[in-house]
VMD Tcl script that builds the backbone (N, CA, C; Angstrom):
set m [mol new atoms 330]
animate dup $m
set s [atomselect $m all]
$s set {name element resname resid chain x y z} {
  {N N MET 1 A -16.335 -7.958 16.233}
  {CA C MET 1 A -15.027 -7.815 16.470}
  {C C MET 1 A -14.382 -9.015 15.710}
  {N N VAL 2 A -13.160 -8.831 14.951}
  {CA C VAL 2 A -12.717 -10.087 14.360}
  {C C VAL 2 A -11.563 -10.412 15.078}
  {N N MET 3 A -11.400 -11.826 15.655}
  {CA C MET 3 A -10.139 -12.342 16.338}
  {C C MET 3 A -8.948 -12.390 15.581}
  {N N GLN 4 A -7.968 -11.813 16.042}
  {CA C GLN 4 A -6.423 -11.762 15.048}
  {C C GLN 4 A -5.845 -12.889 15.798}
  {N N LEU 5 A -5.533 -13.615 14.895}
  {CA C LEU 5 A -4.610 -14.954 14.967}
  {C C LEU 5 A -3.282 -14.715 14.369}
  {N N HIS 6 A -1.940 -14.700 15.364}
  {CA C HIS 6 A -0.878 -14.646 14.619}
  {C C HIS 6 A -0.677 -16.022 13.987}
  {N N PRO 7 A -0.093 -15.962 12.919}
  {CA C PRO 7 A 0.436 -17.596 12.236}
  {C C PRO 7 A 1.055 -18.614 13.026}
  {N N SER 8 A 1.821 -18.055 14.026}
  {CA C SER 8 A 2.387 -18.767 14.815}
  {C C SER 8 A 1.274 -19.757 15.667}
  {N N ASP 9 A 0.034 -19.117 16.009}
  {CA C ASP 9 A -0.823 -19.824 16.520}
  {C C ASP 9 A -1.952 -20.594 15.812}
  {N N PHE 10 A -1.642 -20.666 14.557}
  {CA C PHE 10 A -2.693 -21.234 13.495}
  {C C PHE 10 A -2.684 -22.729 13.583}
  {N N GLU 11 A -1.569 -23.477 13.763}
  {CA C GLU 11 A -1.809 -24.725 13.723}
  {C C GLU 11 A -2.756 -25.354 15.004}
  {N N GLN 12 A -2.720 -24.371 16.322}
  {CA C GLN 12 A -3.354 -25.015 17.426}
  {C C GLN 12 A -4.753 -24.740 17.223}
  {N N TRP 13 A -4.998 -23.292 16.343}
  {CA C TRP 13 A -6.286 -23.151 16.106}
  {C C TRP 13 A -6.899 -23.937 14.942}
  {N N ARG 14 A -6.203 -24.335 14.185}
  {CA C ARG 14 A -6.563 -25.388 13.016}
  {C C ARG 14 A -7.101 -26.665 13.691}
  {N N GLN 15 A -6.226 -27.342 14.732}
  {CA C GLN 15 A -6.270 -28.371 15.007}
  {C C GLN 15 A -8.037 -28.341 15.935}
  {N N GLY 16 A -8.308 -27.349 16.397}
  {CA C GLY 16 A -9.497 -27.304 17.064}
  {C C GLY 16 A -10.986 -27.080 16.307}
  {N N HIS 17 A -10.587 -27.225 15.115}
  {CA C HIS 17 A -11.875 -26.821 14.065}
  {C C HIS 17 A -11.624 -27.805 13.135}
  {N N ALA 18 A -12.796 -28.401 12.825}
  {CA C ALA 18 A -13.010 -29.124 11.568}
  {C C ALA 18 A -13.176 -28.593 10.173}
  {N N GLU 19 A -12.394 -29.121 9.374}
  {CA C GLU 19 A -12.519 -28.608 8.015}
  {C C GLU 19 A -12.347 -27.136 7.919}
  {N N PRO 20 A -11.102 -26.419 8.471}
  {CA C PRO 20 A -10.915 -25.047 8.301}
  {C C PRO 20 A -10.530 -24.678 6.685}
  {N N ILE 21 A -10.820 -23.361 6.571}
  {CA C ILE 21 A -10.565 -22.833 5.195}
  {C C ILE 21 A -9.521 -21.684 5.718}
  {N N VAL 22 A -8.466 -21.582 5.037}
  {CA C VAL 22 A -7.355 -20.476 4.674}
  {C C VAL 22 A -8.174 -19.737 3.346}
  {N N LEU 23 A -8.396 -18.443 3.511}
  {CA C LEU 23 A -8.901 -17.926 2.407}
  {C C LEU 23 A -7.803 -16.555 2.068}
  {N N ASP 24 A -7.281 -16.880 0.953}
  {CA C ASP 24 A -6.253 -15.882 0.520}
  {C C ASP 24 A -6.878 -14.964 -0.405}
  {N N VAL 25 A -6.655 -13.659 0.285}
  {CA C VAL 25 A -7.597 -12.498 -0.507}
  {C C VAL 25 A -6.622 -11.684 -1.278}
  {N N ARG 26 A -5.323 -12.006 -1.357}
  {CA C ARG 26 A -4.528 -11.494 -2.249}
  {C C ARG 26 A -4.519 -11.334 -3.791}
  {N N GLU 27 A -4.007 -10.865 -4.604}
  {CA C GLU 27 A -4.121 -10.736 -6.296}
  {C C GLU 27 A -3.384 -11.654 -6.716}
  {N N PRO 28 A -3.790 -12.485 -7.770}
  {CA C PRO 28 A -3.084 -13.761 -8.337}
  {C C PRO 28 A -1.826 -13.543 -8.551}
  {N N TRP 29 A -1.269 -12.293 -8.861}
  {CA C TRP 29 A 0.381 -12.517 -8.995}
  {C C TRP 29 A 1.001 -12.333 -7.551}
  {N N GLU 30 A 0.236 -11.916 -6.474}
  {CA C GLU 30 A 0.864 -12.108 -5.161}
  {C C GLU 30 A 0.904 -13.564 -4.877}
  {N N VAL 31 A -0.461 -14.326 -4.951}
  {CA C VAL 31 A -0.163 -15.793 -4.690}
  {C C VAL 31 A 1.001 -16.694 -5.427}
  {N N GLN 32 A 1.256 -16.081 -6.878}
  {CA C GLN 32 A 1.948 -16.833 -7.547}
  {C C GLN 32 A 3.477 -16.649 -6.875}
  {N N ALA 33 A 3.725 -15.425 -6.359}
  {CA C ALA 33 A 5.058 -14.991 -5.724}
  {C C ALA 33 A 5.320 -15.821 -4.574}
  {N N ALA 34 A 3.929 -16.068 -3.719}
  {CA C ALA 34 A 4.127 -16.756 -2.473}
  {C C ALA 34 A 3.066 -17.429 -1.654}
  {N N SER 35 A 2.689 -18.545 -1.575}
  {CA C SER 35 A 1.525 -19.141 -1.015}
  {C C SER 35 A 1.841 -19.807 0.098}
  {N N VAL 36 A 0.826 -20.417 0.963}
  {CA C VAL 36 A 0.748 -21.194 2.013}
  {C C VAL 36 A 0.495 -22.764 1.396}
  {N N LYS 37 A 1.104 -23.668 1.937}
  {CA C LYS 37 A 0.835 -25.082 1.458}
  {C C LYS 37 A -0.041 -25.643 2.213}
  {N N ALA 38 A -1.345 -25.808 1.487}
  {CA C ALA 38 A -2.691 -26.513 2.320}
  {C C ALA 38 A -2.173 -27.971 3.046}
  {N N ASN 39 A -2.216 -27.670 4.233}
  {CA C ASN 39 A -1.840 -28.733 5.190}
  {C C ASN 39 A -2.686 -29.048 6.352}
  {N N GLY 40 A -3.876 -29.882 6.272}
  {CA C GLY 40 A -4.775 -30.074 7.153}
  {C C GLY 40 A -5.858 -28.803 7.164}
  {N N PHE 41 A -5.859 -28.298 5.999}
  {CA C PHE 41 A -6.826 -27.073 5.720}
  {C C PHE 41 A -6.983 -27.032 4.401}
  {N N GLU 42 A -8.124 -26.283 4.124}
  {CA C GLU 42 A -8.202 -26.044 2.539}
  {C C GLU 42 A -7.903 -24.597 2.368}
  {N N LEU 43 A -7.106 -24.510 1.165}
  {CA C LEU 43 A -6.804 -23.032 0.605}
  {C C LEU 43 A -7.605 -22.755 -0.455}
  {N N LYS 44 A -8.469 -21.425 -0.377}
  {CA C LYS 44 A -9.361 -21.101 -1.210}
  {C C LYS 44 A -8.655 -19.583 -1.531}
  {N N VAL 45 A -8.483 -19.336 -2.936}
  {CA C VAL 45 A -8.063 -18.066 -3.159}
  {C C VAL 45 A -9.155 -17.351 -3.816}
  {N N ILE 46 A -9.576 -15.903 -3.483}
  {CA C ILE 46 A -10.502 -14.998 -3.875}
  {C C ILE 46 A -10.062 -13.761 -3.456}
  {N N ALA 47 A -9.604 -12.950 -4.697}
  {CA C ALA 47 A -9.226 -11.652 -4.554}
  {C C ALA 47 A -10.039 -10.825 -3.592}
  {N N MET 48 A -9.682 -9.927 -3.120}
  {CA C MET 48 A -10.502 -9.050 -2.174}
  {C C MET 48 A -11.518 -8.372 -2.952}
  {N N GLY 49 A -11.102 -7.869 -4.317}
  {CA C GLY 49 A -11.838 -7.364 -5.145}
  {C C GLY 49 A -13.049 -8.036 -5.601}
  {N N GLU 50 A -12.977 -9.548 -5.356}
  {CA C GLU 50 A -14.056 -10.240 -5.730}
  {C C GLU 50 A -15.224 -11.062 -4.738}
  {N N VAL 51 A -14.438 -10.716 -3.665}
  {CA C VAL 51 A -15.149 -11.283 -2.367}
  {C C VAL 51 A -16.672 -10.862 -2.644}
  {N N PRO 52 A -17.053 -9.947 -2.670}
  {CA C PRO 52 A -18.299 -9.276 -2.700}
  {C C PRO 52 A -19.248 -9.819 -3.808}
  {N N THR 53 A -18.879 -10.648 -4.701}
  {CA C THR 53 A -19.523 -11.183 -5.864}
  {C C THR 53 A -19.292 -12.676 -5.729}
  {N N ARG 54 A -18.474 -13.081 -4.882}
  {CA C ARG 54 A -17.830 -14.559 -4.722}
  {C C ARG 54 A -18.104 -15.298 -3.557}
  {N N TRP 55 A -18.336 -14.523 -2.561}
  {CA C TRP 55 A -18.588 -14.753 -1.189}
  {C C TRP 55 A -19.521 -16.558 -1.013}
  {N N GLN 56 A -20.506 -16.243 -1.830}
  {CA C GLN 56 A -21.350 -17.482 -1.421}
  {C C GLN 56 A -20.828 -18.688 -2.128}
  {N N GLU 57 A -19.494 -18.824 -2.657}
  {CA C GLU 57 A -18.702 -19.917 -2.947}
  {C C GLU 57 A -17.872 -20.514 -1.460}
  {N N LEU 58 A -18.158 -19.835 -0.491}
  {CA C LEU 58 A -17.853 -20.127 0.874}
  {C C LEU 58 A -18.876 -20.726 1.642}
  {N N ASP 59 A -18.721 -21.616 2.740}
  {CA C ASP 59 A -19.588 -22.071 3.668}
  {C C ASP 59 A -19.577 -21.480 5.081}
  {N N PRO 60 A -20.765 -20.700 5.291}
  {CA C PRO 60 A -20.738 -19.769 6.387}
  {C C PRO 60 A -20.225 -20.622 7.624}
  {N N ASN 61 A -20.719 -22.111 7.586}
  {CA C ASN 61 A -20.758 -22.756 8.772}
  {C C ASN 61 A -19.118 -23.307 8.933}
  {N N ARG 62 A -18.264 -23.114 8.241}
  {CA C ARG 62 A -16.784 -23.590 8.262}
  {C C ARG 62 A -15.836 -22.401 8.900}
  {N N PRO 63 A -14.906 -22.860 9.833}
  {CA C PRO 63 A -14.207 -21.749 10.194}
  {C C PRO 63 A -13.322 -21.228 9.081}
  {N N ILE 64 A -13.370 -19.880 9.202}
  {CA C ILE 64 A -12.240 -19.354 7.867}
  {C C ILE 64 A -11.234 -18.473 8.659}
  {N N ALA 65 A -10.186 -18.580 8.005}
  {CA C ALA 65 A -8.702 -17.772 8.505}
  {C C ALA 65 A -8.512 -17.214 7.175}
  {N N CYS 66 A -8.469 -15.779 7.114}
  {CA C CYS 66 A -8.371 -14.888 6.034}
  {C C CYS 66 A -7.042 -14.441 6.095}
  {N N LEU 67 A -6.430 -14.332 5.019}
  {CA C LEU 67 A -4.969 -14.264 5.028}
  {C C LEU 67 A -4.542 -13.277 3.711}
  {N N CYS 68 A -3.985 -12.239 3.964}
  {CA C CYS 68 A -3.269 -11.459 2.612}
  {C C CYS 68 A -1.850 -10.977 2.987}
  {N N HIS 69 A -1.185 -10.121 2.256}
  {CA C HIS 69 A 0.259 -9.829 2.430}
  {C C HIS 69 A 0.668 -9.690 4.189}
  {N N HIS 70 A 0.100 -8.623 4.603}
  {CA C HIS 70 A 0.472 -7.839 5.902}
  {C C HIS 70 A -0.672 -8.187 6.947}
  {N N GLY 71 A -1.982 -8.480 6.775}
  {CA C GLY 71 A -3.147 -8.597 7.051}
  {C C GLY 71 A -4.131 -7.408 7.512}
  {N N MET 72 A -4.127 -6.420 6.505}
  {CA C MET 72 A -5.043 -5.326 6.345}
  {C C MET 72 A -6.351 -5.728 5.535}
  {N N ARG 73 A -5.847 -6.067 4.472}
  {CA C ARG 73 A -6.939 -6.780 3.593}
  {C C ARG 73 A -7.651 -7.736 3.995}
  {N N SER 74 A -7.230 -8.785 4.576}
  {CA C SER 74 A -7.783 -9.662 5.092}
  {C C SER 74 A -8.482 -9.183 6.501}
  {N N LEU 75 A -8.218 -8.292 7.212}
  {CA C LEU 75 A -8.977 -7.956 8.133}
  {C C LEU 75 A -10.308 -7.424 7.783}
  {N N GLN 76 A -10.372 -6.672 6.489}
  {CA C GLN 76 A -11.683 -6.109 6.017}
  {C C GLN 76 A -12.113 -7.180 5.368}
  {N N VAL 77 A -11.730 -8.319 4.676}
  {CA C VAL 77 A -12.761 -9.112 4.393}
  {C C VAL 77 A -13.045 -10.164 5.121}
  {N N ALA 78 A -12.493 -10.376 6.612}
  {CA C ALA 78 A -12.849 -10.954 7.635}
  {C C ALA 78 A -14.220 -10.106 8.224}
  {N N ARG 79 A -14.171 -8.916 8.386}
  {CA C ARG 79 A -15.148 -8.010 9.017}
  {C C ARG 79 A -16.397 -8.465 7.953}
  {N N TYR 80 A -16.144 -8.154 6.744}
  {CA C TYR 80 A -17.319 -8.439 5.683}
  {C C TYR 80 A -18.040 -9.613 5.778}
  {N N LEU 81 A -17.394 -10.601 5.995}
  {CA C LEU 81 A -17.700 -12.034 6.123}
  {C C LEU 81 A -18.569 -12.207 7.518}
  {N N GLN 82 A -18.075 -11.488 8.411}
  {CA C GLN 82 A -18.881 -11.564 9.772}
  {C C GLN 82 A -20.018 -10.995 9.285}
  {N N GLN 83 A -19.999 -9.832 8.457}
  {CA C GLN 83 A -21.515 -9.113 8.116}
  {C C GLN 83 A -22.389 -9.891 7.250}
  {N N GLN 84 A -21.863 -10.916 6.628}
  {CA C GLN 84 A -22.514 -11.611 5.824}
  {C C GLN 84 A -23.110 -12.798 6.617}
  {N N GLY 85 A -22.953 -12.829 8.064}
  {CA C GLY 85 A -23.672 -14.167 8.705}
  {C C GLY 85 A -22.389 -15.395 9.142}
  {N N PHE 86 A -21.159 -15.034 8.888}
  {CA C PHE 86 A -20.171 -16.187 8.775}
  {C C PHE 86 A -20.082 -16.510 10.426}
  {N N ALA 87 A -20.198 -17.766 10.497}
  {CA C ALA 87 A -20.187 -18.231 12.141}
  {C C ALA 87 A -18.865 -17.771 12.770}
  {N N GLU 88 A -17.634 -18.417 12.293}
  {CA C GLU 88 A -16.236 -17.957 12.743}
  {C C GLU 88 A -15.232 -17.773 11.511}
  {N N VAL 89 A -14.998 -16.553 11.832}
  {CA C VAL 89 A -13.713 -15.794 10.934}
  {C C VAL 89 A -12.951 -15.163 11.793}
  {N N VAL 90 A -11.459 -15.361 11.464}
  {CA C VAL 90 A -10.184 -14.694 12.066}
  {C C VAL 90 A -9.348 -14.393 10.851}
  {N N ASN 91 A -8.629 -13.148 11.271}
  {CA C ASN 91 A -7.629 -12.839 10.487}
  {C C ASN 91 A -6.448 -13.122 10.897}
  {N N LEU 92 A -5.627 -13.523 9.865}
  {CA C LEU 92 A -4.190 -13.871 10.247}
  {C C LEU 92 A -3.430 -12.921 10.302}
  {N N GLN 93 A -3.069 -12.262 11.431}
  {CA C GLN 93 A -2.362 -11.192 11.462}
  {C C GLN 93 A -0.923 -11.043 11.038}
  {N N GLY 94 A -0.378 -10.049 10.589}
  {CA C GLY 94 A 0.722 -10.026 9.627}
  {C C GLY 94 A 0.841 -10.954 8.292}
  {N N GLY 95 A -0.320 -11.337 7.929}
  {CA C GLY 95 A -0.370 -12.075 6.604}
  {C C GLY 95 A 0.719 -13.287 6.205}
  {N N ILE 96 A 0.785 -13.205 4.923}
  {CA C ILE 96 A 1.842 -14.180 4.587}
  {C C ILE 96 A 3.214 -13.671 4.860}
  {N N ASP 97 A 3.674 -12.696 5.229}
  {CA C ASP 97 A 4.816 -11.998 5.726}
  {C C ASP 97 A 5.155 -12.619 6.866}
  {N N ALA 98 A 4.230 -12.724 7.878}
  {CA C ALA 98 A 4.340 -12.984 9.146}
  {C C ALA 98 A 4.469 -14.800 9.309}
  {N N TRP 99 A 3.991 -15.266 8.144}
  {CA C TRP 99 A 3.559 -16.970 7.950}
  {C C TRP 99 A 5.208 -17.366 7.667}
  {N N SER 100 A 5.594 -16.603 6.690}
  {CA C SER 100 A 7.175 -16.798 6.297}
  {C C SER 100 A 7.944 -16.638 7.325}
  {N N SER 101 A 7.831 -15.792 8.135}
  {CA C SER 101 A 8.983 -15.591 9.324}
  {C C SER 101 A 8.368 -16.686 10.648}
  {N N ALA 102 A 7.196 -16.890 10.871}
  {CA C ALA 102 A 6.851 -17.694 12.216}
  {C C ALA 102 A 6.528 -18.926 11.701}
  {N N VAL 103 A 6.084 -19.475 10.590}
  {CA C VAL 103 A 5.635 -20.860 10.228}
  {C C VAL 103 A 6.577 -21.569 9.166}
  {N N ASP 104 A 6.720 -21.109 8.270}
  {CA C ASP 104 A 7.046 -21.494 7.020}
  {C C ASP 104 A 8.181 -20.611 6.253}
  {N N PRO 105 A 9.530 -20.809 6.618}
  {CA C PRO 105 A 10.606 -19.924 6.068}
  {C C PRO 105 A 10.911 -20.085 4.560}
  {N N THR 106 A 9.887 -21.222 3.955}
  {CA C THR 106 A 10.257 -21.469 2.572}
  {C C THR 106 A 9.574 -20.752 1.829}
  {N N VAL 107 A 8.467 -20.101 2.596}
  {CA C VAL 107 A 7.423 -19.226 1.920}
  {C C VAL 107 A 8.398 -17.916 1.474}
  {N N PRO 108 A 8.322 -17.574 0.257}
  {CA C PRO 108 A 9.119 -16.267 -0.290}
  {C C PRO 108 A 8.489 -14.854 0.566}
  {N N ARG 109 A 9.186 -13.939 0.767}
  {CA C ARG 109 A 8.681 -12.907 1.236}
  {C C ARG 109 A 8.913 -11.951 0.193}
  {N N TYR 110 A 7.840 -10.953 0.092}
  {CA C TYR 110 A 8.123 -9.973 -1.191}
  {C C TYR 110 A 7.467 -8.688 -0.689}
}
mol reanalyze $m
mol bondsrecalc $m
mol representation Tube
mol addrep $m
């Protein structure tokens, strides 16, 4: 079962984990339209369709928070990563849309 983490709780979660990764699984055009700013975490962008061939680029021992537009694609990716043996994976519930509303209103909504 993948833990659902609301973006408003991300900062507290991040502080409890060494070197977390936010994995943005949106398409490149979506990332260009709106993106989180890496602050205290590493931002890695791998579109959902590329994850099955690129997941080895991720460290399975680092905590990962998956992000998409509204949280559905990222939930699927989080489940996939858990199946590949990743120790700690959470889904950012509501995606970048919720991030914009709850964490950083300068992130454009689309």
